N, C-alpha and C positions, 0 to 999 in steps of 0.2 A: 504494500500500500504506500503510495507516495506521501511524502511529508506534508504536502498541502492538504491532502485528504484527512490526515491525522489531525492537523490543526483545525480544519473545518469541522470535523466531527466533535472535537474538543469544544470549539466555540458553540456548536449546536447544543451539546450537552449542557454547557454553562448557561445558555439562554433558557433551556427547559428547566434547569434547577432553580435559577433565579426567578423564573416565572412561577414555578411551583411555590416558592417562598412568597411571591407576590400575591398569591391567592389568600394568604393569611395576613400578610402585612399590607394594609390598604394603600400605602404610599407608592407601591410598585405596580405597574400594569401587568399583572401576572399572566392572564390568559393570552394577551397579544404577544408577550415575550415567549411563551411556550409555543404559540403558533409560528412565530419567527424561527425558533430553533428547529421545529419540525420541517418547515419549508427549506431551511438551510440544509438539513440532513437529506431531504429528498433531492434537492438540487445536486449535492455532492454525489449522490448515488444514481444520478441521471434518471430519477423517478422510477427506478426499478421496483423498489419495495413500497414506497409511498407514492401512489399514483394520483391522478386528478380527483377520483372519487373520494379517496381518503382525505385529501387536502380540503375538499369541499366540506366534508363532514366535520373536519377540525375547525374550519372557518365558521360553520354554522354553530358549533358548540361554543366557540369563542363569542360570537354575537349574542347567543342566548344567555350565556353567563354574564356578559356585560350589561345586557338589558335588565335582567333580573336584579343584578347588583345595583344598577342605577335607580331603579324604581322601588326597590324593597323598602328603603328608608322612608320614602315619600308615602308609600302605601301604609306603612306602619303608623306614620303620623296621621294620615287621613282616616285610618280605622278608629283612631281615638277621638275623632271629631275636630281635628286641627283646623285652624283658620288659615286663610291665605297668608297672613303674616307669619304664621308658624312654618309654613312650607318654604317661604322665602328665607326665613331665619335658618332653617335646616340647610338650605343651599349655601347661604352666606357662611354659616358655621363650618360647612365642609371645606369651603375655600380657605377660610382663615385658619382652620385647623391644620392644613397642610404645612404651615410655617412653624408648627409646634411639635413636629415629629409624631411618633405613634400615639402619645396621649392626646394630642390635638386632633389627629385624624379620628380617633375613637370617640372623643368627647365633643368635638366641634359641632357635629350635626345635632346631637342631643341638646347641648346648651343653646345652640342657635334656635332650634325649634321651641324650646321652653321659653327663651327670651322673647321670641316673636309672638308666641301665644299669650304670654303675660302682657306684652305691650298692647295686644288687641283686646283682651278681655278682662285684664286685671284680676284674674282668678289663679292663685298660686297652685291650687289642686289640679285644675285643668292644665296648667302649664307643665306641671310635673308629669301628668298622665301623657301628654303629647310628647314630652321629651323621652319618656320611657318607651312609648310606642315607636318612636323614631329609632331608638337604640335596638329594640327587638327586630325591627325591619332591617337594620344594618346587619345584625347577626344572621338573619334568614338569608340575606343577600350573600354574605360571606360563605355560608354553608352551600348555597347554590353554586358559587364560584368554585368551591372545592370539589363539589360533585362533577361539575363540567371538566375540571382539570383531570380528575381521575378517569372520566369517560374518554378524554383525549388520550391519556396514557394507554388505556385499554385498546382504543381504536388503532393507535400506532403499533402497539405490541402485536395485535392480531394481524395487521397488514404486513408488518415486517417479517413475522415468522410463519405465516401461512402462505 
């Protein structure tokens, strides 16, 4: 095997591993990194093991995981009767939280939604309920991303070895 192929497969494996970590650590774009690693591996292999059908399946799983993750927090907030202010607060908290590392990414949407809800209704109980609903939605989204990541790993394993 040429040295360039070894370097390419090493890079592909690194992308997949960092992507897998990114499904748990929200600051990393996990599923797109995994998809990139799999596409790189397929390209190095001249698409012998991972063909177009497998790559389309991987892309669909990536999109599904990203959509569920993106909307889960909002749906969690909405399920608790969140106001429009709370939804915007969750969005703003997500953006601001990125600057504060993992704690900010985890707590930003929760605090943003709670603050937005409190500013709209002046009800601390409802604000806490909306914040908790946002956090539960975030957890559900993370679980969905992890599920998509493992489905991607299973699809690649099946395609590569069958």
